[in-house]
C-alpha positions as CSV (number, residue, x, y, z in Angstrom):
1,M,0.0,0.0,0.0
2,S,2.8,2.4,0.8
3,F,4.3,1.8,-2.6
4,L,1.0,2.8,-4.3
5,K,0.7,5.9,-2.2
6,K,4.2,6.9,-3.0
7,Y,3.6,6.4,-6.7
8,F,0.3,8.3,-6.9
9,S,1.7,11.1,-4.7
10,Y,3.6,12.3,-7.8
11,L,0.1,13.1,-9.3
12,N,-1.6,14.5,-6.2
13,V,-1.5,14.8,-2.5
14,I,-2.4,11.5,-0.9
15,P,-3.8,11.8,2.7
16,V,-2.6,9.1,5.1
17,R,-3.9,10.0,8.6
18,T,-4.6,12.9,10.8
19,Y,-3.8,13.9,14.4
20,E,-5.5,16.4,16.7
21,S,-3.4,18.5,19.0
22,V,-4.3,21.1,21.7
23,H,-1.2,23.1,20.7
24,S,-1.1,22.7,16.9
25,G,-4.7,21.9,15.9
26,R,-5.3,19.4,13.1
27,L,-2.1,17.8,11.8
28,E,-2.0,15.8,8.6
29,I,0.3,13.1,7.4
30,N,0.3,13.1,3.6
31,W,2.3,11.7,0.7
32,L,3.5,14.2,-1.8
33,N,6.1,13.8,-4.6
34,G,7.1,10.4,-3.3
35,K,7.6,11.5,0.2
36,K,5.7,11.4,3.5
37,I,5.2,14.9,4.9
38,L,3.7,16.6,7.9
39,D,1.2,19.5,7.2
40,T,-0.9,21.8,9.2
41,K,-4.1,23.4,8.0
42,N,-2.3,26.1,6.1
43,T,1.4,25.1,5.7
44,N,4.0,22.4,5.6
45,Y,5.6,21.5,8.9
46,S,8.2,19.0,7.8
47,Y,9.7,17.1,4.8
48,G,8.1,19.4,2.1
49,N,9.2,22.9,1.1
50,L,10.1,23.6,4.8
51,G,12.8,20.9,4.5
52,K,14.2,22.7,1.5
53,V,14.3,26.0,3.4
54,L,16.2,24.5,6.3
55,K,18.6,22.7,3.9
56,K,19.4,26.0,2.3
57,A,20.0,27.6,5.7
58,L,22.4,24.8,6.8
59,K,24.3,25.2,3.5
60,H,24.9,28.9,4.2
61,T,26.5,28.4,7.6
62,E,30.2,28.0,8.0
63,T,29.9,25.5,10.8
64,D,31.7,22.1,10.9
65,F,28.7,19.8,11.1
66,I,30.7,16.6,11.1
67,S,32.6,17.0,14.4
68,K,31.3,14.9,17.4
69,D,32.2,17.8,19.6
70,Q,29.6,20.1,18.0
71,S,26.3,20.7,19.9
72,V,23.1,21.6,18.2
73,L,19.9,23.0,19.8
74,I,16.7,22.9,17.8
75,L,13.8,24.9,19.0
76,G,10.7,23.4,17.3
77,L,11.0,19.7,16.4
78,G,8.3,19.4,13.8
79,G,8.6,16.0,12.2
80,G,12.4,16.0,12.7
81,D,13.3,17.0,9.2
82,V,16.3,19.1,10.2
83,I,17.6,16.2,12.3
84,K,17.5,13.9,9.3
85,Q,19.2,16.5,7.2
86,L,22.0,17.0,9.7
87,R,22.6,13.3,9.9
88,N,22.1,12.2,6.3
89,N,22.9,15.2,4.1
90,F,25.6,16.8,6.3
91,K,26.9,13.6,7.9
92,S,26.8,15.3,11.3
93,Q,27.8,13.4,14.4
94,A,27.0,16.4,16.7
95,H,24.9,16.0,19.8
96,I,21.4,17.3,19.1
97,T,18.9,18.6,21.6
98,A,15.4,19.3,20.3
99,I,12.8,21.2,22.3
100,E,9.1,20.7,21.4
101,I,6.1,22.0,23.4
102,D,3.6,19.7,21.7
103,P,3.7,16.1,22.8
104,V,1.6,15.1,19.7
105,I,4.3,16.5,17.5
106,I,6.9,14.4,19.4
107,E,4.7,11.3,18.9
108,I,4.4,12.0,15.2
109,A,8.2,12.4,14.8
110,F,8.7,9.1,16.6
111,N,5.9,7.0,14.9
112,E,5.8,8.5,11.4
113,F,9.4,9.6,10.8
114,D,11.5,7.4,13.0
115,I,13.0,10.2,15.0
116,I,14.1,8.2,18.0
117,P,16.1,9.6,20.9
118,N,19.6,8.0,21.5
119,S,22.9,9.0,23.0
120,Q,23.4,11.7,20.4
121,L,19.7,12.9,20.3
122,E,17.8,14.3,23.2
123,I,14.1,15.3,22.7
124,I,12.6,17.5,25.5
125,N,8.9,18.2,25.8
126,N,9.2,21.8,27.0
127,D,8.4,25.4,26.0
128,A,11.3,26.9,24.0
129,Y,11.1,30.2,25.8
130,L,11.3,28.6,29.2
131,F,14.0,26.2,28.2
132,L,16.2,29.1,27.0
133,K,15.5,31.1,30.1
134,Y,16.8,28.4,32.5
135,T,19.3,26.4,30.6
136,Q,23.0,26.6,31.5
137,E,24.1,24.7,28.5
138,K,26.0,26.2,25.5
139,Y,25.6,25.3,21.9
140,D,27.5,25.7,18.6
141,I,24.3,25.9,16.5
142,I,20.8,27.0,17.5
143,I,18.0,26.5,15.0
144,V,14.8,28.5,15.7
145,D,11.9,27.0,13.8
146,L,8.9,27.9,16.0
147,F,5.5,28.0,14.3
148,N,1.9,27.5,15.2
149,D,0.6,26.9,11.7
150,T,1.7,30.1,9.9
151,Q,2.1,32.1,13.1
152,I,5.4,32.6,14.9
153,P,5.3,33.2,18.7
154,E,5.6,36.8,19.5
155,F,8.4,36.2,22.0
156,V,10.8,35.2,19.2
157,F,11.0,38.8,18.0
158,Q,11.7,40.3,21.4
159,N,15.0,41.5,22.8
160,E,14.9,39.1,25.8
161,F,14.7,36.1,23.5
162,I,17.6,37.5,21.3
163,K,19.6,38.1,24.4
164,R,19.1,34.5,25.6
165,I,20.0,33.1,22.2
166,H,23.2,35.1,22.3
167,Q,24.0,33.9,25.8
168,T,23.3,30.3,24.9
169,L,25.6,30.3,21.8
170,N,29.3,29.6,22.0
171,L,31.6,32.2,20.6
172,N,31.5,32.0,16.7
173,G,28.4,29.9,17.0
174,T,25.5,30.2,14.5
175,A,21.8,30.8,15.1
176,I,19.3,30.2,12.3
177,F,15.9,31.8,12.4
178,N,13.2,30.5,10.0
179,T,10.4,33.1,9.7
180,F,7.6,34.0,7.3
181,I,6.6,37.1,5.4
182,L,3.0,36.9,4.3
183,N,2.0,40.5,4.2
184,D,3.2,44.1,4.8
185,T,2.8,43.7,8.6
186,D,5.2,40.8,8.6
187,E,7.7,42.7,6.4
188,I,7.8,45.6,9.0
189,K,8.0,43.2,11.9
190,N,10.9,41.2,10.3
191,Q,12.8,44.4,9.5
192,K,12.6,45.5,13.1
193,F,13.7,42.0,14.1
194,L,16.8,42.2,11.8
195,N,17.7,45.5,13.3
196,R,17.6,44.0,16.8
197,L,19.6,41.0,15.7
198,Q,22.3,43.2,14.2
199,N,23.0,44.8,17.6
200,S,24.3,41.4,18.8
201,F,25.2,39.3,15.7
202,L,26.7,39.3,12.3
203,V,23.6,38.8,10.1
204,Q,22.7,37.3,6.7
205,S,19.2,37.7,5.4
206,F,17.5,35.6,2.7
207,K,13.9,36.7,1.7
208,K,11.4,34.8,-0.4
209,V,13.0,31.4,0.1
210,Y,10.6,29.0,-1.6
211,S,7.9,31.7,-1.6
212,H,7.2,33.2,1.8
213,N,10.0,32.0,4.0
214,H,12.5,34.6,5.3
215,L,15.8,32.9,6.5
216,I,18.0,34.8,8.9
217,I,21.4,33.4,9.7
218,T,23.4,35.0,12.5
219,Q,26.9,34.5,14.0
220,K,28.0,35.4,17.5
221,T,31.3,37.2,17.0
222,R,31.6,38.9,20.4
């Protein structure tokens, strides 16, 4: 049956199953273009265009992904797309910590996409803001991919969150922010966000990545 779904998914989206979440609403597992993906009502969460966006972001960093000594913090697990990319495409042996507020998302990552914790992968069911506020750990890479459907939590854009990202990064570490620009209001918000980031980081900005995504890649240089 999976083979047939994979084949016909090149012609159209093939629904597989749905999950209901208090945090994320209706979550859909679909086949599209020969791949199983995770969607919300209005956007792709993992393994579709979002995966391409994150792959582009990782390619634009100057980080040594291969070293076992590297540590990666992912805020927003989704279906675990970025974890698979780090392991498979970038051959990373880094220790990865993924923070996800939604236990249903963690269940989906485990059951649908084989994202299974081990000695090099820790998955924590926690609020990303609270985790950053209290953690004493330091990381070489932080990937901020926090969405509720097409909405990004407001705290991501605030100075306190930027300060905590800076404090949690090692010197010369990289923080990647995946954001959306859907309208003029988002455009203004993201420009203010860029200005705040530039007070603390060296910043690269990539707009209209696969349509509406706005990638921001920062490096802690001081």
